[in-house]
Residue frames as qw, qx, qy, qz and C-alpha x, y, z in Angstrom:
[[0.776, 0.521, 0.152, -0.321, -2.84, -11.68, 24.51],
 [0.667, -0.173, 0.569, 0.449, -0.75, -13.93, 22.29],
 [0.185, 0.524, -0.358, -0.750, 0.25, -12.51, 18.95],
 [0.830, 0.396, 0.305, -0.248, -1.52, -13.86, 15.88],
 [0.472, -0.248, 0.676, 0.509, 0.33, -15.72, 13.20],
 [0.568, 0.731, 0.271, -0.263, -0.20, -14.50, 9.67],
 [0.610, 0.101, 0.388, 0.683, 1.45, -13.70, 6.36],
 [0.002, -0.397, 0.049, 0.917, 1.66, -10.34, 4.66],
 [0.609, 0.480, 0.079, -0.626, -0.30, -11.50, 1.64],
 [0.722, 0.522, -0.339, -0.303, 1.25, -13.05, -1.40],
 [0.806, -0.229, 0.533, 0.117, 2.67, -16.50, -2.07],
 [0.128, -0.334, 0.695, 0.623, 4.74, -17.55, -5.07],
 [0.669, 0.300, -0.106, -0.672, 2.38, -17.86, -8.04],
 [0.547, -0.063, 0.834, -0.018, 1.38, -21.51, -8.53],
 [0.284, 0.243, -0.628, -0.683, 0.89, -22.81, -12.08],
 [0.093, 0.330, 0.930, -0.129, -2.55, -24.16, -11.40],
 [0.156, -0.650, -0.542, -0.509, -6.10, -23.04, -12.14],
 [0.109, -0.555, 0.239, -0.789, -6.85, -20.00, -9.94],
 [0.761, -0.478, 0.003, -0.438, -9.15, -21.81, -7.48],
 [0.949, -0.110, -0.211, 0.206, -6.66, -24.62, -7.02],
 [0.453, 0.433, -0.296, 0.721, -3.83, -22.10, -6.56],
 [0.346, -0.598, 0.174, -0.702, -5.76, -20.37, -3.86],
 [0.928, -0.306, -0.110, -0.182, -6.54, -23.72, -2.24],
 [0.803, 0.171, -0.325, 0.468, -2.76, -24.53, -2.24],
 [0.130, 0.492, -0.305, 0.805, -1.91, -21.23, -0.48],
 [0.618, -0.512, 0.096, -0.589, -4.69, -21.71, 2.10],
 [0.952, -0.192, -0.236, -0.017, -3.77, -25.28, 2.81],
 [0.581, 0.305, -0.410, 0.634, -0.14, -24.25, 3.52],
 [0.154, -0.502, 0.282, -0.803, -1.39, -21.78, 6.04],
 [0.830, -0.351, -0.068, -0.427, -3.72, -24.26, 7.60],
 [0.901, 0.032, -0.379, 0.210, -0.98, -26.82, 7.89],
 [0.467, 0.229, -0.409, 0.750, 1.10, -24.33, 9.82],
 [0.334, -0.641, -0.633, 0.277, -1.76, -23.25, 12.05],
 [0.131, 0.139, -0.005, 0.982, -1.82, -19.58, 11.07],
 [0.046, 0.484, 0.662, -0.571, -4.53, -17.50, 12.64],
 [0.362, 0.730, 0.100, -0.572, -5.29, -14.99, 9.92],
 [0.672, 0.156, 0.648, 0.323, -5.43, -16.39, 6.37],
 [0.182, 0.595, -0.281, -0.731, -4.60, -14.88, 2.98],
 [0.850, 0.445, 0.173, -0.222, -5.75, -15.96, -0.49],
 [0.752, -0.149, 0.428, 0.479, -2.11, -16.00, -1.51],
 [0.243, 0.781, -0.129, -0.560, -2.72, -13.32, -4.16],
 [0.609, -0.032, 0.720, 0.332, -2.55, -15.86, -6.92],
 [0.535, 0.771, 0.339, -0.068, -4.15, -13.79, -9.68],
 [0.526, 0.683, -0.041, 0.504, -1.35, -11.34, -10.33],
 [0.470, -0.009, -0.384, 0.795, 0.99, -8.80, -8.53],
 [0.147, -0.594, -0.543, 0.575, -0.04, -5.99, -6.21],
 [0.070, 0.401, -0.170, -0.897, -0.13, -3.38, -9.00],
 [0.204, 0.018, -0.744, -0.636, -1.80, -5.33, -11.79],
 [0.018, -0.447, -0.857, 0.256, -4.74, -6.27, -9.58],
 [0.077, 0.700, 0.346, -0.620, -5.90, -2.67, -10.08],
 [0.218, -0.085, 0.554, 0.799, -5.42, -2.29, -13.86],
 [0.024, -0.555, -0.717, -0.421, -9.23, -2.07, -14.39],
 [0.166, -0.609, -0.394, 0.668, -9.50, 0.96, -11.98],
 [0.338, 0.861, 0.349, 0.149, -11.31, 3.76, -13.88],
 [0.039, -0.973, 0.189, 0.129, -8.74, 6.20, -15.19],
 [0.461, -0.499, 0.676, 0.283, -6.01, 3.66, -15.77],
 [0.759, 0.516, -0.298, -0.262, -4.78, 2.28, -19.12],
 [0.871, -0.271, 0.386, 0.137, -2.64, -0.79, -19.62],
 [0.400, 0.736, -0.524, -0.153, 0.73, -1.02, -21.33],
 [0.840, 0.145, -0.521, 0.045, 2.86, -4.21, -21.68],
 [0.372, 0.217, -0.635, 0.641, 4.79, -3.22, -18.48],
 [0.193, -0.407, -0.753, 0.480, 1.59, -2.56, -16.52],
 [0.026, 0.858, 0.512, 0.030, -1.11, 0.04, -15.79],
 [0.319, 0.051, -0.007, 0.946, -0.51, 3.76, -16.32],
 [0.084, 0.593, 0.462, -0.654, -2.47, 6.90, -15.55],
 [0.280, 0.354, 0.654, 0.607, -4.61, 7.64, -18.64],
 [0.182, -0.605, -0.293, -0.718, -7.24, 9.99, -17.18],
 [0.384, -0.507, 0.350, -0.688, -8.75, 11.17, -13.88],
 [0.301, 0.034, -0.942, 0.144, -8.62, 8.17, -11.46],
 [0.588, -0.272, -0.022, -0.761, -11.99, 7.21, -10.14],
 [0.493, -0.202, 0.763, -0.367, -13.53, 4.51, -7.88],
 [0.016, -0.122, -0.953, -0.276, -14.77, 1.15, -9.17],
 [0.479, -0.234, -0.270, -0.802, -18.49, 1.43, -10.04],
 [0.882, -0.314, -0.189, -0.295, -19.09, -1.82, -8.11],
 [0.031, -0.650, 0.709, -0.272, -16.32, -2.34, -5.52],
 [0.764, -0.182, 0.531, -0.318, -18.00, -5.52, -4.28],
 [0.911, 0.407, 0.057, -0.030, -17.30, -7.12, -7.75],
 [0.095, 0.830, -0.549, -0.001, -13.54, -6.42, -7.42],
 [0.773, 0.239, -0.587, -0.011, -11.45, -9.54, -7.99],
 [0.163, 0.299, -0.752, 0.564, -10.01, -9.52, -4.47],
 [0.554, -0.069, 0.425, -0.712, -13.47, -9.70, -3.04],
 [0.860, 0.196, -0.302, -0.361, -14.35, -12.49, -5.38],
 [0.576, 0.307, -0.713, 0.257, -11.25, -14.40, -4.13],
 [0.199, -0.261, 0.598, -0.731, -12.20, -13.61, -0.54],
 [0.788, -0.012, 0.101, -0.607, -15.59, -15.17, -0.97],
 [0.809, 0.268, -0.520, -0.061, -13.83, -18.26, -2.42],
 [0.262, 0.315, -0.754, 0.513, -11.47, -18.53, 0.57],
 [0.448, -0.186, 0.480, -0.731, -14.36, -18.20, 3.01],
 [0.890, 0.086, -0.094, -0.438, -16.30, -20.93, 1.23],
 [0.681, 0.340, -0.628, 0.162, -13.21, -23.13, 1.11],
 [0.005, -0.296, 0.703, -0.647, -12.64, -22.68, 4.83],
 [0.672, -0.090, 0.253, -0.690, -16.25, -23.57, 5.45],
 [0.870, 0.217, -0.378, -0.232, -15.84, -26.73, 3.48],
 [0.576, 0.269, -0.668, 0.386, -12.98, -27.68, 5.78],
 [0.606, -0.678, -0.416, 0.001, -14.85, -26.75, 8.92],
 [0.552, -0.178, -0.195, 0.791, -12.49, -23.98, 9.62],
 [0.001, -0.794, -0.366, -0.486, -14.86, -21.05, 9.79],
 [0.556, -0.758, -0.174, 0.293, -13.27, -20.10, 13.11],
 [0.599, -0.108, 0.187, 0.771, -10.28, -18.60, 11.16],
 [0.144, 0.848, 0.081, -0.504, -10.05, -14.94, 10.22],
 [0.675, 0.412, 0.373, 0.486, -9.23, -13.85, 6.65],
 [0.219, -0.684, 0.060, 0.693, -7.22, -10.87, 5.56],
 [0.589, 0.692, 0.326, 0.260, -7.49, -8.86, 2.29],
 [0.462, -0.418, 0.134, 0.771, -4.56, -6.74, 1.18],
 [0.369, 0.884, 0.279, 0.071, -5.21, -3.51, -0.85],
 [0.601, 0.112, 0.033, 0.790, -2.30, -1.69, -2.39],
 [0.172, -0.715, -0.334, 0.590, -2.21, 1.82, -0.92],
 [0.412, 0.882, 0.228, -0.036, -2.61, 5.05, -2.89],
 [0.110, -0.846, 0.444, 0.274, 1.04, 6.15, -2.72],
 [0.484, -0.253, 0.800, 0.248, 2.41, 2.83, -3.88],
 [0.535, 0.506, 0.669, 0.103, -0.24, 2.30, -6.52],
 [0.266, 0.943, 0.111, -0.165, -0.14, 5.83, -7.76],
 [0.169, -0.764, 0.527, 0.331, 3.68, 5.94, -8.04],
 [0.519, -0.072, 0.809, 0.268, 3.88, 2.59, -9.77],
 [0.499, 0.651, 0.569, 0.053, 1.28, 3.52, -12.30],
 [0.125, 0.964, -0.086, -0.217, 2.71, 7.06, -12.81],
 [0.368, -0.543, 0.634, 0.409, 6.17, 5.48, -13.58],
 [0.504, 0.237, 0.763, 0.327, 4.50, 3.78, -16.57],
 [0.122, 0.328, 0.426, 0.834, 3.10, 7.11, -17.78],
 [0.016, 0.570, 0.520, -0.636, 0.86, 10.07, -16.69],
 [0.181, 0.352, 0.547, 0.738, -1.49, 11.68, -19.26],
 [0.219, -0.782, -0.494, -0.311, -3.88, 13.63, -17.02],
 [0.515, -0.811, -0.147, 0.234, -2.03, 15.01, -13.98],
 [0.139, 0.953, -0.266, 0.034, 0.99, 17.25, -13.67],
 [0.470, 0.490, -0.706, 0.201, 3.39, 14.27, -13.41],
 [0.714, -0.226, -0.648, 0.139, 4.20, 11.71, -10.73],
 [0.287, -0.041, -0.506, 0.812, 4.89, 14.46, -8.13],
 [0.336, -0.367, -0.240, -0.834, 1.32, 15.86, -8.42],
 [0.160, -0.037, 0.788, -0.593, -0.30, 15.45, -5.00],
 [0.660, 0.175, 0.099, -0.724, -3.77, 15.42, -6.59],
 [0.623, 0.231, -0.708, -0.240, -2.83, 12.22, -8.44],
 [0.266, 0.057, -0.891, 0.363, -2.26, 10.42, -5.07],
 [0.343, 0.122, 0.497, -0.788, -5.36, 12.01, -3.42],
 [0.694, 0.212, -0.246, -0.642, -7.50, 10.76, -6.33],
 [0.531, 0.154, -0.833, 0.000, -6.07, 7.26, -5.85],
 [0.026, 0.000, 0.754, -0.657, -6.90, 7.52, -2.13],
 [0.534, 0.182, 0.209, -0.799, -10.49, 8.52, -2.95],
 [0.672, 0.244, -0.544, -0.440, -10.74, 5.68, -5.52],
 [0.475, 0.092, -0.858, 0.169, -9.58, 3.03, -3.08],
 [0.267, -0.175, 0.515, -0.796, -11.66, 4.25, -0.17],
 [0.782, -0.036, 0.020, -0.622, -14.88, 2.46, -1.21],
 [0.761, 0.215, -0.611, -0.027, -12.89, -0.74, -1.80],
 [0.191, 0.225, -0.739, 0.605, -11.41, -0.66, 1.66],
 [0.497, -0.087, 0.350, -0.789, -14.94, -0.09, 3.00],
 [0.851, 0.092, -0.271, -0.439, -16.38, -3.00, 1.07],
 [0.589, 0.196, -0.749, 0.232, -13.70, -5.35, 2.41],
 [0.031, -0.195, 0.651, -0.733, -14.20, -4.16, 5.96],
 [0.664, -0.065, 0.072, -0.741, -17.96, -4.76, 5.72],
 [0.782, 0.102, -0.596, -0.150, -17.23, -8.43, 5.24],
 [0.760, -0.629, 0.100, -0.130, -15.77, -8.58, 8.74],
 [0.896, 0.159, -0.083, 0.406, -12.31, -9.42, 7.48],
 [0.464, -0.595, 0.117, 0.646, -8.96, -7.81, 8.26],
 [0.505, 0.844, 0.106, 0.146, -8.06, -4.99, 5.88],
 [0.646, -0.427, 0.195, 0.602, -4.43, -4.42, 5.18],
 [0.388, 0.920, -0.029, -0.054, -3.25, -1.36, 3.17],
 [0.837, -0.068, 0.175, 0.514, 0.16, -2.09, 1.59],
 [0.139, 0.990, -0.018, 0.020, 2.33, 0.93, 1.45],
 [0.820, -0.151, 0.072, 0.548, 6.02, -0.01, 0.81],
 [0.416, 0.598, 0.109, 0.677, 6.49, 3.37, -0.86],
 [0.378, -0.910, -0.055, -0.163, 6.13, 5.19, 2.42],
 [0.721, -0.552, 0.213, 0.360, 9.64, 4.02, 3.23],
 [0.641, 0.173, 0.331, 0.671, 11.16, 5.18, -0.09],
 [0.096, -0.616, -0.169, 0.764, 9.93, 8.76, 0.35],
 [0.331, 0.521, 0.618, 0.487, 7.94, 9.19, -2.82],
 [0.087, -0.773, -0.105, -0.620, 6.77, 12.47, -1.06],
 [0.068, -0.410, 0.557, -0.719, 7.27, 14.04, 2.30],
 [0.272, -0.137, -0.947, 0.102, 6.07, 11.43, 4.74],
 [0.138, 0.327, 0.569, -0.742, 3.67, 13.55, 6.73],
 [0.484, 0.325, -0.200, -0.788, 1.84, 14.44, 3.51],
 [0.413, 0.112, -0.859, -0.281, 1.84, 10.83, 2.40],
 [0.066, -0.209, -0.890, 0.399, 0.27, 9.69, 5.68],
 [0.347, 0.346, 0.250, -0.835, -2.50, 12.26, 5.22],
 [0.545, 0.267, -0.477, -0.635, -3.34, 10.87, 1.81],
 [0.317, -0.014, -0.948, 0.010, -3.31, 7.22, 3.08],
 [0.107, 0.244, 0.714, -0.648, -5.67, 8.31, 5.78],
 [0.494, 0.242, -0.168, -0.818, -8.09, 9.43, 3.06],
 [0.551, 0.051, -0.783, -0.284, -8.35, 5.71, 2.06],
 [0.230, -0.114, -0.872, 0.417, -8.67, 4.61, 5.68],
 [0.236, 0.050, 0.308, -0.920, -11.41, 7.07, 6.38],
 [0.642, -0.011, -0.426, -0.638, -14.00, 4.90, 4.65],
 [0.460, -0.007, -0.876, 0.145, -13.44, 1.91, 6.97],
 [0.571, -0.657, -0.320, -0.374, -16.11, 1.53, 9.71],
 [0.198, -0.704, 0.498, -0.466, -15.00, 2.34, 13.24],
 [0.914, -0.266, 0.229, -0.205, -15.72, -1.25, 14.31],
 [0.874, 0.370, -0.165, 0.268, -12.85, -2.46, 12.08],
 [0.200, 0.674, -0.424, 0.570, -10.50, -0.07, 13.80],
 [0.586, -0.546, 0.336, -0.495, -11.85, -0.94, 17.30],
 [0.983, -0.083, 0.136, -0.089, -11.40, -4.69, 16.66],
 [0.407, -0.616, 0.590, 0.327, -7.80, -4.19, 15.58],
 [0.737, 0.296, 0.581, 0.179, -8.61, -5.43, 12.07],
 [0.424, 0.904, 0.020, 0.058, -7.12, -2.45, 10.15],
 [0.740, -0.381, 0.270, 0.484, -3.44, -2.72, 9.28],
 [0.437, 0.870, -0.212, -0.085, -0.98, -0.62, 7.27],
 [0.900, -0.112, 0.217, 0.361, 2.04, -2.60, 5.99],
 [0.194, 0.936, -0.292, -0.025, 5.21, -0.57, 5.42],
 [0.911, -0.115, 0.106, 0.383, 8.24, -2.63, 4.44],
 [0.476, 0.705, -0.071, 0.520, 11.59, -1.00, 3.91],
 [0.522, -0.010, -0.402, 0.752, 14.07, 0.97, 5.93],
 [0.271, -0.880, -0.352, -0.169, 12.78, 3.29, 8.68],
 [0.339, 0.255, -0.409, 0.808, 14.33, 6.09, 10.69],
 [0.131, -0.382, -0.677, 0.615, 12.91, 7.65, 13.85],
 [0.228, 0.302, 0.037, -0.925, 11.32, 10.73, 12.20],
 [0.445, 0.016, -0.661, -0.604, 9.51, 8.47, 9.66],
 [0.342, -0.252, -0.891, 0.162, 8.36, 6.15, 12.37],
 [0.002, 0.370, 0.471, -0.801, 6.93, 9.09, 14.28],
 [0.377, 0.187, -0.286, -0.861, 5.12, 10.27, 11.15],
 [0.415, -0.096, -0.849, -0.312, 3.63, 6.74, 10.80],
 [0.082, -0.256, -0.777, 0.569, 2.07, 7.18, 14.23],
 [0.305, 0.314, 0.130, -0.890, -0.39, 9.48, 12.57],
 [0.308, -0.031, -0.821, -0.479, -1.77, 6.73, 10.35],
 [0.610, -0.151, 0.227, -0.744, -5.44, 6.08, 11.27],
 [0.833, 0.047, -0.523, -0.174, -4.87, 2.40, 11.82],
 [0.696, -0.650, 0.226, -0.204, -4.42, 0.47, 15.10],
 [0.873, -0.197, 0.378, 0.239, -1.76, -1.84, 13.68],
 [0.288, 0.815, -0.443, -0.238, 1.50, -1.11, 11.74],
 [0.970, 0.044, 0.191, 0.143, 3.08, -4.06, 9.93],
 [0.059, 0.901, -0.413, -0.119, 6.86, -3.55, 9.70],
 [0.916, 0.260, -0.265, 0.154, 9.82, -5.48, 8.49],
 [0.415, -0.823, 0.379, -0.079, 12.78, -6.20, 10.70],
 [0.911, -0.150, 0.377, 0.078, 14.55, -9.27, 9.14],
 [0.762, 0.540, 0.059, 0.353, 16.27, -8.67, 5.71],
 [0.635, -0.144, -0.132, 0.748, 19.71, -7.16, 5.99],
 [0.118, 0.403, 0.155, 0.894, 18.47, -3.68, 4.81],
 [0.437, -0.622, -0.238, -0.604, 15.80, -3.52, 7.59],
 [0.701, -0.267, -0.585, 0.309, 17.39, -4.99, 10.60],
 [0.263, 0.073, -0.286, 0.918, 18.13, -1.47, 11.86],
 [0.346, -0.522, -0.372, -0.685, 14.40, -0.75, 12.08],
 [0.625, -0.508, -0.560, 0.195, 14.38, -2.03, 15.63],
 [0.398, -0.178, -0.230, 0.870, 16.28, 1.20, 16.56],
 [0.113, -0.261, -0.281, -0.916, 13.54, 3.41, 15.00],
 [0.496, -0.523, -0.593, -0.358, 10.56, 1.95, 16.90],
 [0.034, -0.328, 0.475, -0.816, 9.44, 3.30, 20.21],
 [0.244, -0.399, -0.867, 0.170, 7.34, 1.68, 22.96],
 [0.009, -0.461, -0.368, 0.808, 6.29, 5.15, 24.24],
 [0.246, 0.236, -0.377, -0.861, 5.17, 6.23, 20.83],
 [0.343, -0.179, -0.867, -0.315, 3.22, 3.04, 20.20],
 [0.221, -0.445, -0.774, 0.392, 1.50, 3.28, 23.59],
 [0.029, 0.422, 0.191, -0.886, 0.83, 7.02, 23.31],
 [0.365, 0.228, -0.391, -0.814, -0.80, 6.59, 19.92],
 [0.750, 0.050, 0.463, -0.470, -2.68, 3.39, 20.84],
 [0.693, 0.512, -0.428, -0.274, -0.84, 1.29, 18.18],
 [0.812, -0.290, 0.503, 0.066, 0.51, -2.18, 18.01],
 [0.158, 0.612, -0.637, -0.441, 2.97, -3.81, 15.58],
 [0.976, 0.179, 0.109, -0.057, 2.88, -6.61, 13.20],
 [0.343, -0.723, 0.547, 0.245, 6.50, -7.89, 13.35],
 [0.804, 0.520, -0.279, -0.077, 8.19, -9.12, 10.22],
 [0.630, -0.611, 0.478, -0.033, 10.44, -11.72, 11.93],
 [0.755, -0.006, 0.593, 0.282, 11.60, -13.70, 8.91],
 [0.097, 0.527, -0.429, -0.727, 13.23, -12.53, 5.70],
 [0.786, 0.430, 0.377, -0.236, 11.53, -13.51, 2.42],
 [0.322, 0.805, -0.405, -0.290, 14.62, -13.13, 0.36],
 [0.605, -0.282, 0.740, 0.083, 15.69, -16.76, 0.58],
 [0.495, 0.481, -0.533, -0.489, 16.61, -18.31, -2.82],
 [0.608, 0.020, -0.792, -0.060, 16.41, -21.87, -1.37],
 [0.719, -0.608, -0.263, -0.210, 15.16, -23.44, 1.79],
 [0.766, -0.150, -0.281, 0.559, 18.72, -23.62, 3.10],
 [0.263, 0.314, -0.056, 0.910, 18.82, -19.82, 3.04],
 [0.448, -0.715, -0.373, -0.385, 15.86, -19.34, 5.31],
 [0.172, -0.658, 0.450, -0.579, 16.72, -17.60, 8.60],
 [0.437, -0.005, -0.865, 0.246, 17.61, -20.08, 11.24],
 [0.517, -0.684, -0.503, -0.107, 15.23, -20.55, 14.21],
 [0.579, -0.453, -0.276, 0.619, 17.88, -19.19, 16.60],
 [0.253, 0.056, 0.154, 0.954, 18.48, -16.08, 14.49],
 [0.282, -0.547, -0.495, -0.614, 14.70, -15.40, 14.28],
 [0.601, -0.640, -0.450, 0.164, 14.30, -15.82, 18.11],
 [0.514, -0.273, -0.135, 0.802, 17.18, -13.52, 18.76],
 [0.051, 0.274, 0.296, 0.914, 15.83, -10.88, 16.47],
 [0.438, -0.623, -0.513, -0.395, 12.34, -11.17, 18.10],
 [0.606, -0.518, -0.425, 0.429, 13.85, -10.88, 21.55],
 [0.306, -0.075, 0.012, 0.949, 15.53, -7.59, 20.59],
 [0.202, -0.420, -0.405, -0.787, 12.19, -6.27, 19.28],
 [0.575, -0.604, -0.543, -0.101, 10.30, -7.44, 22.31],
 [0.549, -0.374, -0.316, 0.677, 12.86, -5.94, 24.65],
 [0.174, 0.103, 0.147, 0.968, 12.48, -2.62, 22.76],
 [0.363, -0.271, -0.273, -0.848, 8.63, -2.36, 22.62],
 [0.429, -0.101, 0.674, -0.593, 7.28, -4.94, 25.04],
 [0.133, 0.178, 0.966, 0.136, 5.16, -8.11, 24.42],
 [0.251, 0.611, 0.623, -0.418, 1.95, -6.12, 24.78],
 [0.232, 0.691, -0.153, -0.667, 2.71, -4.02, 21.67],
 [0.018, 0.240, -0.856, -0.458, 3.06, -7.05, 19.34],
 [0.706, 0.216, 0.219, -0.638, -0.22, -7.89, 17.63],
 [0.924, 0.354, -0.003, -0.143, 1.12, -10.16, 14.87],
 [0.431, -0.489, 0.660, 0.374, 4.15, -12.19, 13.80],
 [0.775, 0.578, 0.236, -0.096, 4.67, -12.70, 10.10],
 [0.730, 0.142, 0.218, 0.631, 7.33, -12.73, 7.38],
 [0.248, -0.307, 0.078, 0.916, 8.99, -9.42, 6.41],
 [0.359, 0.374, -0.200, -0.831, 6.85, -8.91, 3.31],
 [0.870, 0.302, 0.065, -0.384, 4.87, -10.80, 0.66],
 [0.591, -0.313, 0.715, 0.205, 6.36, -13.99, -0.75],
 [0.737, 0.623, 0.107, -0.241, 5.53, -13.56, -4.40],
 [0.482, 0.734, -0.477, 0.030, 9.24, -13.48, -5.36],
 [0.495, -0.513, 0.675, -0.191, 10.33, -16.12, -2.73],
 [0.301, 0.240, -0.898, -0.215, 11.56, -19.51, -3.79],
 [0.757, -0.266, -0.283, -0.526, 8.71, -21.93, -3.37],
 [0.736, -0.030, -0.610, 0.290, 10.87, -24.41, -1.50],
 [0.246, 0.182, -0.467, 0.829, 11.47, -21.66, 1.13],
 [0.433, -0.462, -0.202, -0.747, 7.87, -20.97, 1.81],
 [0.790, -0.451, -0.392, -0.134, 7.18, -23.76, 4.37],
 [0.638, -0.130, -0.398, 0.646, 10.43, -23.17, 6.35],
 [0.009, -0.334, 0.055, -0.941, 9.46, -19.42, 6.52],
 [0.619, -0.460, -0.268, -0.578, 6.07, -20.37, 7.89],
 [0.796, -0.240, -0.483, 0.276, 7.76, -22.72, 10.36],
 [0.389, 0.114, -0.299, 0.864, 9.79, -19.72, 11.62],
 [0.321, -0.434, -0.105, -0.835, 6.65, -17.66, 12.05],
 [0.810, -0.425, -0.365, -0.176, 5.24, -20.51, 14.26],
 [0.694, -0.062, -0.401, 0.594, 8.58, -20.63, 16.17],
 [0.101, 0.307, -0.151, 0.934, 8.30, -16.93, 16.85],
 [0.599, -0.465, -0.194, -0.623, 4.73, -17.14, 18.15],
 [0.852, -0.295, -0.418, 0.108, 5.78, -20.07, 20.48],
 [0.505, 0.112, -0.365, 0.774, 8.66, -18.05, 21.83],
 [0.173, -0.385, 0.069, -0.904, 6.45, -15.12, 22.70],
 [0.721, -0.432, -0.322, -0.435, 3.80, -17.36, 24.23],
 [0.796, -0.176, -0.470, 0.339, 6.38, -18.91, 26.61],
 [0.295, 0.302, -0.298, 0.856, 7.54, -15.51, 27.89]]
């Protein structure tokens, strides 16, 4: 099976009306023949999407923990699901209903830690495990609502790599959120956990306990190129998991700084040699592109396509 081409989620925010900004992001992905489409996360950043979650308050620098964190009363009305419906309608209008769509949900560790950094008024501080468990319970119905649409569900957990808490405990909390997703989503390989940042072998082994069939990891920016040494074919096979491979850095400040095709292919070759073609489910950029120079976006997407073409020829 050939790897699917996708993005992690976000694109640079476009100064357009929301629907036009979403169309811009989708059109770029269509132009580069991506297989799994994102809405480009044009409303806001990965934390502020959730500022209306019951239990959160809002300060000028973002949401904080005001009281006990609870689920949305109507998860189907959440803004990401609204934008998902718009993307599906837009694809239908372009006769591209054959394409899959992915929705990214910020995970309980990352969301809880970011909000706690802005203030905690109910729990015992940002190290209180109950805080993160409540975030997991609050996000669980949302993950289930996205999965029920038949779309890919991606839980974004960059904080797993910065050791907000002991990784085995963090994985158990993330699994609370994943437990609401129907088994069909897991069986179809439509459940992903994205962890950018530097890994080591013990952390990678802990990630094997995540209740998701696909792990999306970064391998391209200077700080994460060593991640190839942490991954293991035997562990992936033994736990029935595949990888989404971040094969292009998103740190470019201009189109000239985008990784060259040759460097991307060389990097991908090293990863393939380490884990095997059969363990690669997706190729995508390292991370979201919200902070990426807009001029660099299309060259980054071209490198994703180059990566897929390389794997398909092997």
